[in-house]
C-alpha positions in Angstrom: 51.0 22.3 74.0 53.7 22.3 71.6 55.8 25.7 71.7 58.8 26.3 69.5 61.0 28.1 72.1 62.0 27.4 75.8 61.9 31.2 76.2 57.9 31.0 75.7 57.6 28.5 78.7 60.2 30.4 81.0 57.3 32.6 82.6 54.9 29.8 82.7 53.9 27.4 85.6 56.3 24.4 85.9 55.5 20.6 86.1 55.6 20.2 89.9 53.5 23.3 90.8 51.2 22.4 87.7 50.5 19.0 89.0 49.9 20.3 92.4 47.3 23.0 91.1 45.6 20.5 89.0 45.2 18.2 92.0 44.1 21.0 94.2 41.3 22.0 91.8 40.2 18.3 91.6 40.3 18.3 95.5 38.4 21.5 96.1 35.8 21.3 93.2 35.5 25.0 92.8 32.4 26.1 90.5 34.0 29.5 89.8 37.8 30.2 89.2 39.3 33.5 88.7 42.7 33.8 87.2 44.8 37.0 87.2 47.3 36.9 84.2 46.7 34.4 81.4 49.9 34.8 79.5 50.4 31.7 77.1 47.5 29.8 79.1 49.6 26.9 80.6 47.9 27.3 84.0 44.6 28.3 82.5 44.4 25.0 80.7 45.5 23.0 83.6 42.7 24.5 85.7 40.2 24.1 82.8 41.2 20.4 82.4 40.7 20.0 86.1 37.4 21.5 86.0 36.3 19.3 83.1 37.5 16.2 85.1 35.1 17.4 87.9 32.3 17.7 85.6 31.6 21.4 86.6 33.1 24.8 86.8 34.4 27.7 84.8 37.4 29.8 84.8 37.6 33.6 84.1 40.9 34.7 83.1 42.1 38.3 82.9 45.1 39.6 81.0 46.0 43.0 79.5 47.1 41.1 76.3 50.2 43.4 75.6 53.3 42.3 73.8 55.6 40.1 75.9 58.9 38.2 75.2 58.7 39.3 71.4 55.1 37.9 71.0 52.5 40.4 69.9 49.7 38.8 71.9 50.5 35.6 74.1 46.9 35.2 75.0 46.0 34.4 71.3 48.1 31.2 71.9 46.0 30.4 74.9 42.7 30.9 73.0 44.0 28.6 70.1 45.1 25.9 72.6 41.6 26.4 74.5 39.7 25.6 71.1 42.0 22.8 70.2 41.4 21.1 73.5 37.6 21.6 73.6 37.7 23.7 76.6 35.7 26.6 75.3 32.9 26.1 77.7 35.2 26.1 80.6 37.2 29.3 79.9 36.3 33.0 79.5 39.1 35.3 78.5 38.9 38.9 79.7 40.9 41.8 78.2 42.1 44.5 80.7 44.1 45.1 83.9 42.9 43.3 87.1 43.6 46.0 89.8 46.0 48.5 88.6 48.0 49.7 85.6 51.7 49.2 86.1 53.1 50.3 82.9 53.0 53.9 81.2 52.9 52.9 77.6 49.8 54.0 75.5 48.6 50.5 74.9 48.8 49.9 78.9 47.0 53.1 79.7 44.2 52.6 77.2 43.1 49.3 78.9 40.4 49.4 81.7 41.0 48.1 85.3 38.1 45.4 85.3 38.8 43.2 88.3 36.3 44.5 90.8 33.7 45.1 88.3 34.1 41.4 86.9 34.0 39.8 90.4 30.7 41.7 91.1 29.3 40.5 87.9 30.3 36.9 88.5 28.8 37.1 92.0 31.0 34.6 93.8 34.6 33.3 93.8 35.6 29.9 94.9 39.3 29.8 94.0 41.6 32.5 92.8 45.0 32.1 91.0 47.2 35.4 90.9 50.0 35.3 88.3 49.8 38.7 86.8 52.1 41.6 86.7 54.9 40.9 89.2 55.5 44.5 90.4 55.3 44.7 94.3 52.2 47.1 94.1 50.3 45.0 91.5 50.8 41.8 93.4 49.6 43.4 96.7 46.6 45.1 95.0 45.6 42.0 93.0 45.4 40.1 96.3 43.8 43.0 98.1 40.9 43.1 95.6 40.0 39.4 95.9 40.3 39.2 99.9 36.9 40.8 100.3 35.0 38.6 97.9 36.4 35.2 99.2 34.3 33.2 101.6 35.2 31.0 104.3 37.2 27.9 102.9 37.7 29.7 99.5 41.4 29.7 98.1 43.7 32.1 96.8 47.0 31.1 95.3 49.9 33.3 94.3 52.5 32.2 91.9 56.4 33.0 91.8 56.5 33.6 95.5 60.0 31.9 95.7 61.6 32.8 92.3 60.6 36.6 91.9 62.1 39.1 94.4 59.2 41.7 94.0 56.5 38.9 94.7 58.5 37.8 97.7 58.3 41.4 98.8 54.7 41.7 98.1 54.1 38.5 100.1 56.1 39.7 103.0 54.0 42.9 102.9 50.7 41.0 102.8 51.7 38.8 105.7 52.7 42.0 107.8 49.0 42.7 108.1 47.7 41.1 111.4 44.4 40.6 109.9 45.6 38.4 107.1 47.1 36.1 109.7 43.6 35.8 111.5 41.7 35.3 108.2 43.9 32.7 106.4 45.9 29.6 106.8 48.9 29.7 104.6 50.9 27.0 103.1 53.8 27.4 100.6 54.8 24.8 98.0 58.6 25.7 97.4 58.8 24.3 93.8 60.7 26.0 91.0 58.9 29.2 91.3 56.8 28.6 94.5 53.1 28.8 95.3 51.6 30.4 98.3 48.2 28.9 98.9 45.9 31.0 101.2 42.9 29.3 102.5 40.3 31.6 104.2 39.3 30.3 107.6 37.7 33.3 109.3 35.8 36.4 108.5 37.0 39.7 109.8 35.0 42.7 110.9 33.9 44.6 107.9 31.2 47.3 107.3 28.9 48.1 104.6 27.3 51.5 104.4 24.0 51.7 102.5 22.8 55.2 101.5 19.4 55.8 100.3 17.1 58.8 99.1 14.9 59.6 102.2 11.8 60.3 100.0 12.2 57.6 97.3 14.0 55.0 99.4 16.2 54.5 96.2 20.0 54.0 96.4 22.1 57.0 95.9 25.3 56.6 93.9 28.3 58.7 93.8 28.1 59.8 97.4 31.3 60.7 99.1 32.0 59.4 102.5 34.8 61.2 104.1 36.9 60.3 107.2 38.6 63.2 108.8 40.4 61.0 111.1 42.0 59.0 108.4 41.9 61.5 105.6 40.3 58.9 103.4 37.4 59.2 100.9 35.1 56.5 99.4 32.3 56.7 96.8 29.2 54.7 96.9 28.5 52.5 93.8 25.3 52.2 91.8 23.6 50.4 94.7 24.4 53.2 97.0 26.9 51.0 99.0 30.3 51.8 100.3 32.5 49.0 101.6 34.9 49.4 104.5 37.2 46.5 103.9 39.4 46.6 107.3 39.1 47.8 110.8 40.4 51.3 110.9 39.1 52.0 114.5 36.7 50.6 116.8 34.6 53.7 116.1 34.7 55.0 112.6 33.4 58.5 112.1 32.8 60.3 108.7 30.9 62.9 106.6 28.4 62.0 104.0 28.4 64.3 101.1 26.3 64.3 97.7 25.3 66.6 95.0 21.6 67.5 95.4 21.3 66.4 99.1 21.8 67.9 102.5 25.3 66.7 103.9 25.4 64.5 107.1 28.3 65.4 109.3 30.1 63.5 112.1 28.3 60.1 111.4 29.6 57.4 113.4 29.5 53.5 113.3 30.9 51.2 116.0 32.7 48.1 115.0 31.9 45.0 117.0 34.8 42.6 116.9 32.6 39.7 117.6 30.6 40.1 114.5 32.1 39.1 111.2 30.0 41.6 109.1 27.8 44.6 109.9 25.6 46.9 107.9 24.5 50.5 108.5 21.9 52.5 106.7 21.8 56.3 106.1 19.2 58.3 104.5 19.9 61.7 102.6 17.3 64.4 102.4 17.0 66.2 99.0 18.1 70.1 99.1 
């Protein structure tokens, strides 16, 4: 791509890392790629070109499309380049925040957080490239969202882990979680900005709570699961499911509360550390 100012490319992936990313896509042959942070589309096009080389695959790239470096919408440049390179069938652009809203401007607040919903719609992830908002909380939450959707041998790459202090801090916080160490192999390319490559090698104990109407056997959305021990609340989705993404205790106890149904109190599930995934079913009786 021909851009008129070096300032436009200052926030984009550099040659060594771009080459590494391209070759990694060629090697891994992912069918579904998720990118957090589109900006001018340098890395988006690199990934799409590698998918084209492989003869299969699509990248979904998410960006809030807010003004940056005096450009009203950097993603428009990416869209134009996508068309010029004939990559329209490889790239799908999505407008919104991925996991959180880091800014307080009217434009930022008006945008939806679409990460989890998009992943559920896509169904599976093979490869994730995180290069979105670089605040500590955004970098951590972006990674936290995708962790639960990655399967064994899937890869998540985080950009700027060597050049941006807040991303360095986020990586340190992520690695302080002992479960991340057990779940992933990590390698770091210390190029101009740095790439952290997480490859998932193990599942970890996780629990899905499924809640149904006792009479109709239909899922019950909007159910509140409340853990008194941890002081946390979770809400069931349209499928009546609540996902507990990490081991909080070997025994997890909670109340189940829903409008129009009799509450269930002191429900407990035991977490078996030898099983990578567990599922529990609860039935609610209408009032």
